mmJSON file of the N, C-alpha and C atoms, coordinates in Angstrom:
{"data_MODEL":{"atom_site":{
"group_PDB":["ATOM","ATOM","ATOM","ATOM","ATOM","ATOM","ATOM","ATOM","ATOM","ATOM","ATOM","ATOM","ATOM","ATOM","ATOM","ATOM","ATOM","ATOM","ATOM","ATOM","ATOM","ATOM","ATOM","ATOM","ATOM","ATOM","ATOM","ATOM","ATOM","ATOM","ATOM","ATOM","ATOM","ATOM","ATOM","ATOM","ATOM","ATOM","ATOM","ATOM","ATOM","ATOM","ATOM","ATOM","ATOM","ATOM","ATOM","ATOM","ATOM","ATOM","ATOM","ATOM","ATOM","ATOM","ATOM","ATOM","ATOM","ATOM","ATOM","ATOM","ATOM","ATOM","ATOM","ATOM","ATOM","ATOM","ATOM","ATOM","ATOM","ATOM","ATOM","ATOM","ATOM","ATOM","ATOM","ATOM","ATOM","ATOM","ATOM","ATOM","ATOM","ATOM","ATOM","ATOM","ATOM","ATOM","ATOM","ATOM","ATOM","ATOM","ATOM","ATOM","ATOM","ATOM","ATOM","ATOM","ATOM","ATOM","ATOM","ATOM","ATOM","ATOM","ATOM","ATOM","ATOM","ATOM","ATOM","ATOM","ATOM","ATOM","ATOM","ATOM","ATOM","ATOM","ATOM","ATOM","ATOM","ATOM","ATOM","ATOM","ATOM","ATOM","ATOM","ATOM","ATOM","ATOM","ATOM","ATOM","ATOM","ATOM","ATOM","ATOM","ATOM","ATOM","ATOM","ATOM","ATOM","ATOM","ATOM","ATOM","ATOM","ATOM","ATOM","ATOM","ATOM","ATOM","ATOM","ATOM","ATOM","ATOM","ATOM","ATOM","ATOM","ATOM","ATOM","ATOM","ATOM","ATOM","ATOM"],
"id":[1,2,3,4,5,6,7,8,9,10,11,12,13,14,15,16,17,18,19,20,21,22,23,24,25,26,27,28,29,30,31,32,33,34,35,36,37,38,39,40,41,42,43,44,45,46,47,48,49,50,51,52,53,54,55,56,57,58,59,60,61,62,63,64,65,66,67,68,69,70,71,72,73,74,75,76,77,78,79,80,81,82,83,84,85,86,87,88,89,90,91,92,93,94,95,96,97,98,99,100,101,102,103,104,105,106,107,108,109,110,111,112,113,114,115,116,117,118,119,120,121,122,123,124,125,126,127,128,129,130,131,132,133,134,135,136,137,138,139,140,141,142,143,144,145,146,147,148,149,150,151,152,153,154,155,156,157,158,159],
"type_symbol":["N","C","C","N","C","C","N","C","C","N","C","C","N","C","C","N","C","C","N","C","C","N","C","C","N","C","C","N","C","C","N","C","C","N","C","C","N","C","C","N","C","C","N","C","C","N","C","C","N","C","C","N","C","C","N","C","C","N","C","C","N","C","C","N","C","C","N","C","C","N","C","C","N","C","C","N","C","C","N","C","C","N","C","C","N","C","C","N","C","C","N","C","C","N","C","C","N","C","C","N","C","C","N","C","C","N","C","C","N","C","C","N","C","C","N","C","C","N","C","C","N","C","C","N","C","C","N","C","C","N","C","C","N","C","C","N","C","C","N","C","C","N","C","C","N","C","C","N","C","C","N","C","C","N","C","C","N","C","C"],
"label_atom_id":["N","CA","C","N","CA","C","N","CA","C","N","CA","C","N","CA","C","N","CA","C","N","CA","C","N","CA","C","N","CA","C","N","CA","C","N","CA","C","N","CA","C","N","CA","C","N","CA","C","N","CA","C","N","CA","C","N","CA","C","N","CA","C","N","CA","C","N","CA","C","N","CA","C","N","CA","C","N","CA","C","N","CA","C","N","CA","C","N","CA","C","N","CA","C","N","CA","C","N","CA","C","N","CA","C","N","CA","C","N","CA","C","N","CA","C","N","CA","C","N","CA","C","N","CA","C","N","CA","C","N","CA","C","N","CA","C","N","CA","C","N","CA","C","N","CA","C","N","CA","C","N","CA","C","N","CA","C","N","CA","C","N","CA","C","N","CA","C","N","CA","C","N","CA","C","N","CA","C","N","CA","C","N","CA","C"],
"label_alt_id":[null,null,null,null,null,null,null,null,null,null,null,null,null,null,null,null,null,null,null,null,null,null,null,null,null,null,null,null,null,null,null,null,null,null,null,null,null,null,null,null,null,null,null,null,null,null,null,null,null,null,null,null,null,null,null,null,null,null,null,null,null,null,null,null,null,null,null,null,null,null,null,null,null,null,null,null,null,null,null,null,null,null,null,null,null,null,null,null,null,null,null,null,null,null,null,null,null,null,null,null,null,null,null,null,null,null,null,null,null,null,null,null,null,null,null,null,null,null,null,null,null,null,null,null,null,null,null,null,null,null,null,null,null,null,null,null,null,null,null,null,null,null,null,null,null,null,null,null,null,null,null,null,null,null,null,null,null,null,null],
"label_comp_id":["MET","MET","MET","ALA","ALA","ALA","LEU","LEU","LEU","SER","SER","SER","PRO","PRO","PRO","ILE","ILE","ILE","ARG","ARG","ARG","LYS","LYS","LYS","VAL","VAL","VAL","ILE","ILE","ILE","TYR","TYR","TYR","THR","THR","THR","ASN","ASN","ASN","ASN","ASN","ASN","THR","THR","THR","VAL","VAL","VAL","GLU","GLU","GLU","GLY","GLY","GLY","PHE","PHE","PHE","HIS","HIS","HIS","ARG","ARG","ARG","GLN","GLN","GLN","LEU","LEU","LEU","ARG","ARG","ARG","GLN","GLN","GLN","VAL","VAL","VAL","THR","THR","THR","LYS","LYS","LYS","THR","THR","THR","LYS","LYS","LYS","ASP","ASP","ASP","VAL","VAL","VAL","PHE","PHE","PHE","SER","SER","SER","SER","SER","SER","GLU","GLU","GLU","MET","MET","MET","ALA","ALA","ALA","LEU","LEU","LEU","VAL","VAL","VAL","LYS","LYS","LYS","LEU","LEU","LEU","LEU","LEU","LEU","PHE","PHE","PHE","LEU","LEU","LEU","VAL","VAL","VAL","SER","SER","SER","GLU","GLU","GLU","ARG","ARG","ARG","ILE","ILE","ILE","GLY","GLY","GLY","GLN","GLN","GLN","LYS","LYS","LYS"],
"label_asym_id":["A","A","A","A","A","A","A","A","A","A","A","A","A","A","A","A","A","A","A","A","A","A","A","A","A","A","A","A","A","A","A","A","A","A","A","A","A","A","A","A","A","A","A","A","A","A","A","A","A","A","A","A","A","A","A","A","A","A","A","A","A","A","A","A","A","A","A","A","A","A","A","A","A","A","A","A","A","A","A","A","A","A","A","A","A","A","A","A","A","A","A","A","A","A","A","A","A","A","A","A","A","A","A","A","A","A","A","A","A","A","A","A","A","A","A","A","A","A","A","A","A","A","A","A","A","A","A","A","A","A","A","A","A","A","A","A","A","A","A","A","A","A","A","A","A","A","A","A","A","A","A","A","A","A","A","A","A","A","A"],
"label_entity_id":["1","1","1","1","1","1","1","1","1","1","1","1","1","1","1","1","1","1","1","1","1","1","1","1","1","1","1","1","1","1","1","1","1","1","1","1","1","1","1","1","1","1","1","1","1","1","1","1","1","1","1","1","1","1","1","1","1","1","1","1","1","1","1","1","1","1","1","1","1","1","1","1","1","1","1","1","1","1","1","1","1","1","1","1","1","1","1","1","1","1","1","1","1","1","1","1","1","1","1","1","1","1","1","1","1","1","1","1","1","1","1","1","1","1","1","1","1","1","1","1","1","1","1","1","1","1","1","1","1","1","1","1","1","1","1","1","1","1","1","1","1","1","1","1","1","1","1","1","1","1","1","1","1","1","1","1","1","1","1"],
"label_seq_id":[1,1,1,2,2,2,3,3,3,4,4,4,5,5,5,6,6,6,7,7,7,8,8,8,9,9,9,10,10,10,11,11,11,12,12,12,13,13,13,14,14,14,15,15,15,16,16,16,17,17,17,18,18,18,19,19,19,20,20,20,21,21,21,22,22,22,23,23,23,24,24,24,25,25,25,26,26,26,27,27,27,28,28,28,29,29,29,30,30,30,31,31,31,32,32,32,33,33,33,34,34,34,35,35,35,36,36,36,37,37,37,38,38,38,39,39,39,40,40,40,41,41,41,42,42,42,43,43,43,44,44,44,45,45,45,46,46,46,47,47,47,48,48,48,49,49,49,50,50,50,51,51,51,52,52,52,53,53,53],
"pdbx_PDB_ins_code":[null,null,null,null,null,null,null,null,null,null,null,null,null,null,null,null,null,null,null,null,null,null,null,null,null,null,null,null,null,null,null,null,null,null,null,null,null,null,null,null,null,null,null,null,null,null,null,null,null,null,null,null,null,null,null,null,null,null,null,null,null,null,null,null,null,null,null,null,null,null,null,null,null,null,null,null,null,null,null,null,null,null,null,null,null,null,null,null,null,null,null,null,null,null,null,null,null,null,null,null,null,null,null,null,null,null,null,null,null,null,null,null,null,null,null,null,null,null,null,null,null,null,null,null,null,null,null,null,null,null,null,null,null,null,null,null,null,null,null,null,null,null,null,null,null,null,null,null,null,null,null,null,null,null,null,null,null,null,null],
"Cartn_x":[-17.977,-18.243,-16.814,-16.08,-14.594,-14.362,-14.176,-12.892,-14.196,-14.777,-15.393,-14.553,-14.192,-13.264,-12.125,-11.191,-10.204,-9.86,-10.839,-11.126,-11.338,-12.05,-12.104,-10.731,-10.121,-8.79,-7.278,-8.085,-7.008,-7.105,-8.295,-9.077,-8.371,-8.604,-8.273,-6.789,-6.582,-4.787,-3.858,-4.586,-4.334,-4.572,-5.821,-5.709,-5.178,-4.476,-3.674,-2.158,-2.241,-0.651,-0.611,-1.911,-2.054,-1.481,-2.414,-2.055,-0.365,-0.03,1.512,2.381,2.026,2.473,2.513,1.292,1.461,1.906,1.716,2.508,4.42,4.831,5.95,6.331,5.438,6.176,6.327,5.082,5.222,6.727,7.007,7.923,9.637,9.706,10.239,11.132,10.436,11.056,11.674,11.447,11.687,13.15,14.283,15.526,15.517,15.373,15.032,14.017,13.557,12.255,12.541,11.815,12.708,12.709,11.536,11.487,10.579,10.143,9.051,7.367,7.178,5.995,5.763,6.906,6.733,6.234,7.056,6.883,5.326,4.787,3.344,2.874,2.628,1.754,1.443,2.614,3.146,2.109,2.499,1.409,0.028,-0.111,-1.714,-2.697,-1.96,-1.953,-2.556,-1.627,-1.03,-2.673,-2.857,-3.511,-5.043,-5.234,-6.681,-6.772,-5.853,-5.728,-6.345,-5.458,-6.02,-7.528,-7.748,-9.481,-9.979,-9.979,-10.823,-11.145,-9.587,-9.727,-11.126],
"Cartn_y":[-19.581,-19.615,-19.157,-20.24,-19.899,-18.81,-18.595,-17.408,-15.995,-15.893,-14.61,-14.16,-14.885,-14.644,-14.181,-14.756,-14.561,-13.307,-12.681,-11.823,-10.571,-10.663,-9.174,-9.044,-10.201,-9.695,-9.24,-9.684,-9.157,-7.697,-7.307,-6.258,-5.495,-5.788,-4.714,-4.562,-5.519,-5.684,-4.41,-4.668,-4.071,-2.291,-1.736,-0.33,0.096,-1.089,-1.115,-0.248,-1.677,-0.966,-0.227,0.528,2.033,2.685,2.773,3.952,4.216,3.003,3.016,3.628,3.013,3.199,5.198,5.901,6.82,7.945,7.22,7.814,7.874,6.817,6.479,7.536,8.045,8.587,10.304,11.172,11.985,12.046,11.166,10.985,10.951,10.087,10.376,10.987,12.084,13.389,14.441,13.995,14.826,14.018,15.11,14.161,13.99,15.765,15.333,16.118,15.717,16.288,17.452,18.41,19.153,18.459,17.708,16.895,16.348,15.177,14.033,14.199,15.72,15.904,16.497,16.474,17.356,16.685,15.603,14.143,13.336,13.729,13.503,13.814,15.493,16.377,16.283,15.793,15.314,14.776,13.288,12.042,12.481,13.174,13.146,14.299,15.005,15.97,15.245,14.428,13.65,12.803,12.198,10.935,11.541,12.755,13.677,13.768,14.204,14.856,13.133,11.874,10.882,10.56,10.605,10.087,11.196,11.755,12.923,12.501,11.479,10.701,10.002],
"Cartn_z":[-5.89,-4.446,-4.686,-4.166,-3.452,-3.859,-5.148,-5.455,-5.049,-4.325,-4.178,-2.924,-1.844,-0.717,-1.299,-1.963,-2.904,-3.179,-4.708,-5.111,-4.008,-2.884,-2.3,-1.821,-1.486,-1.101,-2.17,-3.322,-4.311,-4.331,-4.446,-5.081,-3.435,-2.786,-1.093,-1.246,-1.681,-1.679,-2.649,-3.801,-5.196,-3.983,-3.861,-3.687,-2.453,-1.292,-0.428,-1.041,-2.026,-2.656,-3.647,-4.22,-4.863,-3.589,-2.859,-1.948,-1.596,-0.708,-0.185,-1.845,-2.669,-3.847,-4.234,-3.428,-3.974,-2.885,-1.961,-0.281,-0.749,-1.286,-1.386,-2.652,-3.779,-4.531,-4.209,-3.54,-2.58,-1.875,-0.795,0.094,-0.746,-1.889,-2.596,-2.913,-3.321,-3.988,-3.077,-1.758,-0.542,-0.078,-0.226,0.453,2.421,2.383,4.177,5.209,5.922,6.441,8.141,7.928,8.841,10.491,10.565,11.514,11.316,12.382,12.168,11.901,12.668,12.453,11.345,10.526,9.176,7.748,8.167,7.823,7.935,9.056,9.606,8.758,9.054,8.395,6.686,5.763,4.491,4.276,5.334,4.939,4.804,6.384,5.892,4.95,4.704,3.56,2.163,2.309,0.251,0.862,1.933,2.287,1.835,2.546,2.537,0.96,0.153,-1.503,-2.014,-1.671,-2.348,-1.953,-0.744,-0.042,-0.99,-1.71,-2.003,-4.041,-3.858,-5.646,-5.693],
"occupancy":[1.0,1.0,1.0,1.0,1.0,1.0,1.0,1.0,1.0,1.0,1.0,1.0,1.0,1.0,1.0,1.0,1.0,1.0,1.0,1.0,1.0,1.0,1.0,1.0,1.0,1.0,1.0,1.0,1.0,1.0,1.0,1.0,1.0,1.0,1.0,1.0,1.0,1.0,1.0,1.0,1.0,1.0,1.0,1.0,1.0,1.0,1.0,1.0,1.0,1.0,1.0,1.0,1.0,1.0,1.0,1.0,1.0,1.0,1.0,1.0,1.0,1.0,1.0,1.0,1.0,1.0,1.0,1.0,1.0,1.0,1.0,1.0,1.0,1.0,1.0,1.0,1.0,1.0,1.0,1.0,1.0,1.0,1.0,1.0,1.0,1.0,1.0,1.0,1.0,1.0,1.0,1.0,1.0,1.0,1.0,1.0,1.0,1.0,1.0,1.0,1.0,1.0,1.0,1.0,1.0,1.0,1.0,1.0,1.0,1.0,1.0,1.0,1.0,1.0,1.0,1.0,1.0,1.0,1.0,1.0,1.0,1.0,1.0,1.0,1.0,1.0,1.0,1.0,1.0,1.0,1.0,1.0,1.0,1.0,1.0,1.0,1.0,1.0,1.0,1.0,1.0,1.0,1.0,1.0,1.0,1.0,1.0,1.0,1.0,1.0,1.0,1.0,1.0,1.0,1.0,1.0,1.0,1.0,1.0],
"B_iso_or_equiv":[0.0,0.0,0.0,0.0,0.0,0.0,0.0,0.0,0.0,0.0,0.0,0.0,0.0,0.0,0.0,0.0,0.0,0.0,0.0,0.0,0.0,0.0,0.0,0.0,0.0,0.0,0.0,0.0,0.0,0.0,0.0,0.0,0.0,0.0,0.0,0.0,0.0,0.0,0.0,0.0,0.0,0.0,0.0,0.0,0.0,0.0,0.0,0.0,0.0,0.0,0.0,0.0,0.0,0.0,0.0,0.0,0.0,0.0,0.0,0.0,0.0,0.0,0.0,0.0,0.0,0.0,0.0,0.0,0.0,0.0,0.0,0.0,0.0,0.0,0.0,0.0,0.0,0.0,0.0,0.0,0.0,0.0,0.0,0.0,0.0,0.0,0.0,0.0,0.0,0.0,0.0,0.0,0.0,0.0,0.0,0.0,0.0,0.0,0.0,0.0,0.0,0.0,0.0,0.0,0.0,0.0,0.0,0.0,0.0,0.0,0.0,0.0,0.0,0.0,0.0,0.0,0.0,0.0,0.0,0.0,0.0,0.0,0.0,0.0,0.0,0.0,0.0,0.0,0.0,0.0,0.0,0.0,0.0,0.0,0.0,0.0,0.0,0.0,0.0,0.0,0.0,0.0,0.0,0.0,0.0,0.0,0.0,0.0,0.0,0.0,0.0,0.0,0.0,0.0,0.0,0.0,0.0,0.0,0.0],
"pdbx_formal_charge":[null,null,null,null,null,null,null,null,null,null,null,null,null,null,null,null,null,null,null,null,null,null,null,null,null,null,null,null,null,null,null,null,null,null,null,null,null,null,null,null,null,null,null,null,null,null,null,null,null,null,null,null,null,null,null,null,null,null,null,null,null,null,null,null,null,null,null,null,null,null,null,null,null,null,null,null,null,null,null,null,null,null,null,null,null,null,null,null,null,null,null,null,null,null,null,null,null,null,null,null,null,null,null,null,null,null,null,null,null,null,null,null,null,null,null,null,null,null,null,null,null,null,null,null,null,null,null,null,null,null,null,null,null,null,null,null,null,null,null,null,null,null,null,null,null,null,null,null,null,null,null,null,null,null,null,null,null,null,null],
"auth_seq_id":[1,1,1,2,2,2,3,3,3,4,4,4,5,5,5,6,6,6,7,7,7,8,8,8,9,9,9,10,10,10,11,11,11,12,12,12,13,13,13,14,14,14,15,15,15,16,16,16,17,17,17,18,18,18,19,19,19,20,20,20,21,21,21,22,22,22,23,23,23,24,24,24,25,25,25,26,26,26,27,27,27,28,28,28,29,29,29,30,30,30,31,31,31,32,32,32,33,33,33,34,34,34,35,35,35,36,36,36,37,37,37,38,38,38,39,39,39,40,40,40,41,41,41,42,42,42,43,43,43,44,44,44,45,45,45,46,46,46,47,47,47,48,48,48,49,49,49,50,50,50,51,51,51,52,52,52,53,53,53],
"auth_comp_id":["MET","MET","MET","ALA","ALA","ALA","LEU","LEU","LEU","SER","SER","SER","PRO","PRO","PRO","ILE","ILE","ILE","ARG","ARG","ARG","LYS","LYS","LYS","VAL","VAL","VAL","ILE","ILE","ILE","TYR","TYR","TYR","THR","THR","THR","ASN","ASN","ASN","ASN","ASN","ASN","THR","THR","THR","VAL","VAL","VAL","GLU","GLU","GLU","GLY","GLY","GLY","PHE","PHE","PHE","HIS","HIS","HIS","ARG","ARG","ARG","GLN","GLN","GLN","LEU","LEU","LEU","ARG","ARG","ARG","GLN","GLN","GLN","VAL","VAL","VAL","THR","THR","THR","LYS","LYS","LYS","THR","THR","THR","LYS","LYS","LYS","ASP","ASP","ASP","VAL","VAL","VAL","PHE","PHE","PHE","SER","SER","SER","SER","SER","SER","GLU","GLU","GLU","MET","MET","MET","ALA","ALA","ALA","LEU","LEU","LEU","VAL","VAL","VAL","LYS","LYS","LYS","LEU","LEU","LEU","LEU","LEU","LEU","PHE","PHE","PHE","LEU","LEU","LEU","VAL","VAL","VAL","SER","SER","SER","GLU","GLU","GLU","ARG","ARG","ARG","ILE","ILE","ILE","GLY","GLY","GLY","GLN","GLN","GLN","LYS","LYS","LYS"],
"auth_asym_id":["A","A","A","A","A","A","A","A","A","A","A","A","A","A","A","A","A","A","A","A","A","A","A","A","A","A","A","A","A","A","A","A","A","A","A","A","A","A","A","A","A","A","A","A","A","A","A","A","A","A","A","A","A","A","A","A","A","A","A","A","A","A","A","A","A","A","A","A","A","A","A","A","A","A","A","A","A","A","A","A","A","A","A","A","A","A","A","A","A","A","A","A","A","A","A","A","A","A","A","A","A","A","A","A","A","A","A","A","A","A","A","A","A","A","A","A","A","A","A","A","A","A","A","A","A","A","A","A","A","A","A","A","A","A","A","A","A","A","A","A","A","A","A","A","A","A","A","A","A","A","A","A","A","A","A","A","A","A","A"],
"auth_atom_id":["N","CA","C","N","CA","C","N","CA","C","N","CA","C","N","CA","C","N","CA","C","N","CA","C","N","CA","C","N","CA","C","N","CA","C","N","CA","C","N","CA","C","N","CA","C","N","CA","C","N","CA","C","N","CA","C","N","CA","C","N","CA","C","N","CA","C","N","CA","C","N","CA","C","N","CA","C","N","CA","C","N","CA","C","N","CA","C","N","CA","C","N","CA","C","N","CA","C","N","CA","C","N","CA","C","N","CA","C","N","CA","C","N","CA","C","N","CA","C","N","CA","C","N","CA","C","N","CA","C","N","CA","C","N","CA","C","N","CA","C","N","CA","C","N","CA","C","N","CA","C","N","CA","C","N","CA","C","N","CA","C","N","CA","C","N","CA","C","N","CA","C","N","CA","C","N","CA","C","N","CA","C","N","CA","C"],
"pdbx_PDB_model_num":[1,1,1,1,1,1,1,1,1,1,1,1,1,1,1,1,1,1,1,1,1,1,1,1,1,1,1,1,1,1,1,1,1,1,1,1,1,1,1,1,1,1,1,1,1,1,1,1,1,1,1,1,1,1,1,1,1,1,1,1,1,1,1,1,1,1,1,1,1,1,1,1,1,1,1,1,1,1,1,1,1,1,1,1,1,1,1,1,1,1,1,1,1,1,1,1,1,1,1,1,1,1,1,1,1,1,1,1,1,1,1,1,1,1,1,1,1,1,1,1,1,1,1,1,1,1,1,1,1,1,1,1,1,1,1,1,1,1,1,1,1,1,1,1,1,1,1,1,1,1,1,1,1,1,1,1,1,1,1]
}}}
């Protein structure tokens, strides 16, 4: 019974790390953003696409 909360934290952490990896994968290929708002829009659209999966 003591492992159940630990497993939940591990699985949650894996999910968050996977999400961050996908965001980094998109932003890593872009060298320069025209503005900070362009980056925010890109991250929003990518997070929407990830959410649909």
